[in-house]
N, C-alpha and C positions, 0 to 999 in steps of 0.2 A: 545636931546644931544647925541652925538655919543660916545659909550663906547670905551675905549682903547682896542686895539687888545689883549694885554695880559689879560686884565679882561675877555673878552669873552672867550679866550683860557682856563683860569683857571676855569671858570664856566663849560665849556665843559668837562674839565679833571675830575672835581669833580662829574659831572653827570655820566661820564664813570665809575668811581670808585664805585659810589653808585649802579648803575645798574649792574655791574659786581658782586657785593656782593650777588645779588639775586640767583646767579647760584647754589650754594651749596644747598640751601634750597628747590629748585625745582627740581634739578637733583636727590637728595637723594631718593625721593619716587619711581623713575624709577629704580634706582639701587636695592633698597629693594624688588622691585617687580620681580627682575630676569634680568633686563637689564644689559649687560656688560658695563663697562665704555666706551669702544671704540664705541659701538653701540649708547650709549646715546650721546656722543660728536659728532659723525657723523650725527645723526639725528638733533642735535641742530645746527650744522654749516650749513648743507644743508637747513634746514627750514629757518634760519635766512637769509641766502643768497638769498632764493627765496622771502622772505618778502621784502628785499631791492632791489630786481631786478627792480620793476617799477621806483624807485627813481634813480637807476643807469642809466636806459635808459633816464629818464627825464633830469638828470644832464649832460649826454653826448650830448644829442640832435643830435645824428648821428655823433659826432666827435670821430669816432673809432680810429683815428690816436693818440689821447691822450691816449687811452688804450694801444696801441702798444708802444708808447714812455715810458709809465710807466710799461712795462711788467716785468722788473726786480723787481720793487716794488711789483707788484701783486704776483709774484712768491715767493718773500721773505715773504710776508704777509701770503699767503695761505699755502705754503709748510713748512716754518719754524715756523712762529709766531702762526699759528692756529694748523696744523696737528702735526708737530714734537713736539712742546711745550706740546700740550695736551697728546700725546702719552707717552712721557717721564715722565710727571707729574703724570699720572694715573699708570704708571709702578712703579713710586717711592712710591705711597701711598699704593701699595700692599705689600711693604717691610717695610715701616717706617710709624709712626703715621701721620695723615693729618696735625697736628699742626707742626711737624718737617718739612715736605715737604713744607708747606707754608712759614715757616721761612727761609728755604734755598732759595726757588724760589724767594722770595721777597728781596734777595740780589742783584737783577738786577740793582738797582740804584748804588750800590757800584761798580758793574762790569763796568758800564758806566764811573764812576768816574776814575777807575783804567785804563780803556782802553784809555780815553782822556789823562791821565797823561803819559801813555807809548808812545802813538803815537805822542804827542807833546813834550815829554821830559821835561814837566814842571809840578812842583808840583801844586796841586789844590789850589785855593784861600782859605784863612783862613775861609771865610764864607761857602764854600762848605764842608770843613772838619767839621766845627762845625755842619752844618745842617745834614751831614751824621751820625755823632755820635749820635745826638739827635734823628734823625728818626729811625735809626736801634735800638737804645736803647729802644725807645717807642715800636717798633715792637715786640721786645723780651718780654716786659712787657705785651703787649696785648695777644700775642699768649701763653705765659707761659714760665718762666725761665727754666723749666725742660723739654722742648720739645725735646732736643737732647740727653736725656739720654738713653743709651743702644739701639742705632739704628743700622740698618744693613749698612755696608759700601757701598754695591752696591746701596742700596736705596738712600743713601746720594749722591752718584755719580750721579745717575739718576736726583735727585732733583736739583743738580747743573747744569746739562745739560739743564734742564727745565728753570733754572734761565737765562742761556745764550740765550735760545729761547725767553724768555721774554724781555731781553734787546734788542734782534733784532727787536722785535715788536715796541719798542719805537723809535729805530733808523729809521726804515723803515717808520714809521708814520710821523717822523719829517722831512724827506727829502723834497726837493722843489717839489711842485706839478707837475710843468711843464704841466699844463692844465688838470691834472687828479683830479677831485673833490674828497674830502674825502669819501663821500658816495659811490663813484664808486670803490675806492680802497677797502673799507670795504666789499661791496657786492661781487666783483669779488674775493677777497681773501678768503672769507668765502666759496663761492662755490667751488673754487679750493681746499681749505683745506678739505672740506667735501668729494669732490671726491677722494682726495689722501687717506683720511682715509678709505673710502669705498673700494678702490683698495687694500689697506693693509689688510682689512678684507677678501676680496675674495682671496688674495694670502695666507691666513692663518697666516699672521704675528701677527695679534691680534684677540682675540676671539670676534665674533659678535653674541650676543644673545639678543633677545628682546621678550616681551610679549605684548598682546593686551587687557589684562584684566583690570579691575579697579585697581587703586592704592590709597594708603591712603595719603591724603594731608590735613594738619591741623586737623587731627582727623576724617575726613569724606572721604568716598569712592568717587572718581571722575574718569572719563575716563582717560586713559593713556595720551591722547594728550593734556589734560589741562595743566599739569606742563610742558610739552614739549613746547607748545606754549608760556607760560609765560617766560620760560628761553630763548627761541629763540628770542622773541620780546625784552624783557628788558635786560636780562643778556648777549645777544649776539649781536643782530642787532643794538640796540641803543647804547650798550656799545662800540662796536667796532667803529661805525661811530663817536660817540662823542669823543672817545679817540684819534682817528686819527686826527680829527679836532683840538682837544686841543693840541696835540703834535706839530702840524704844527705851532701853535701860541706860544707855550712855549719853544720849543726845547725838545729834548729827555731827557736831564738830569732832568730838573725840572718836566716834565710831569711824569717821572718814580717815582719821590719822591711823587708826588700827588697821584699816583696809590697806594701807601701804605695805603691810607685811605680806600681801599676796605676791608682790614681786620678790621678796626674800624667800618665801616658800616655793615659788616657781624656780628660782635659781638652785635651791637645794634639790628640787625634784629633778631638775635637768642634770644635776650632778650625780644623783643616784640612779636614774633611769638610762640616761644616754651617755653618761660619762664626761659631761662637760665640767671642766675644772672650775672650782671657785677660786677667784684670785684674792690676794690680801685686801685689795681695794674694796671688793664686793663684801668681804667679811667685815671690814671696818664700816662699810655702808650700812650693813644690817645692824650693827652695834648702835650706829648713830640714829637709825630709825627707831630702835627700841628706847634709846634715851629720849628722843623727841616725843614719843608716845607717853613716856613716863612723866614728862614735863607738862603735858597738856592737862589742865583741870577738867573734870567732868562737869557737864552742865546739869543744873537741877532739873528733874523730870517735869514736864508740862503737865499739869493735872488735866484729866479729861473732864469734860463738861457732862455732868449727870443730868439726864432728863428729869424735869420737875415731876414729882409724884402727882397723879391724877386724884382729885378729890371727888368722891362719890356724891352724886346729887341727893341720894336718898338719906334722909336723917337717920342715924343709928339710934 
């Protein structure tokens, strides 16, 4: 029995949220060992892009014209969704608590709802408004109602800029493929994003420091490349590829709300791995996020424009 396209898309989007949630737990040992955030993100993006490269080549099968036709999507994914968003997010958490930065960055679904309302000059449907209220209310409960107390204004601004970059990720991911497979967009975007971050480091725009000693992971010393490979494979390569695939099936709006599950998965992971207790408020928040996602209607897929067939000049 063939599963509906939206069911497959939802499964991919949930997979993306779950794998994205592993990023913090496995990047943290590198940061604690002396890696700068920019260096960790650069290594993460480049490693993930290289891991996806064989699948990119296999999916394209020499059809480089698809990569050229999708060049603006690749640029948007690499420069804005990967490099710019990561830089502004890590700049934000240098000034405000991580919980506050996450709470602001995950306003991306609301930004998309507002953007559609402004561009179409039509109020969102009641189901969208209800889902937005439920999901964002749940997000506040999961992260903590006091996350925005006494925060730095510049840090808040940077976090909102990161939210804009996150919204761009979902918009770019949901655009018609025009022959560019999701894994190709993910791999090319990650490589471009990693190279952009590396150039920013070489130019002195962001500090690039790294160590090659052992790091502490789950209470045991391991080589530095172990957490890097875990976050590159699961929290980056699989996360971006499945997220782009899911967005192409669900549309940017619903996919962005499903992305809120990353915070829920991260809380559960912290509970399992490091023993952080889940509070009743956090569990209630997770239920509200699920209810909000269920209330959001999926968008109809945007049909890709097929190139017009070439007519042979020779008479048959």
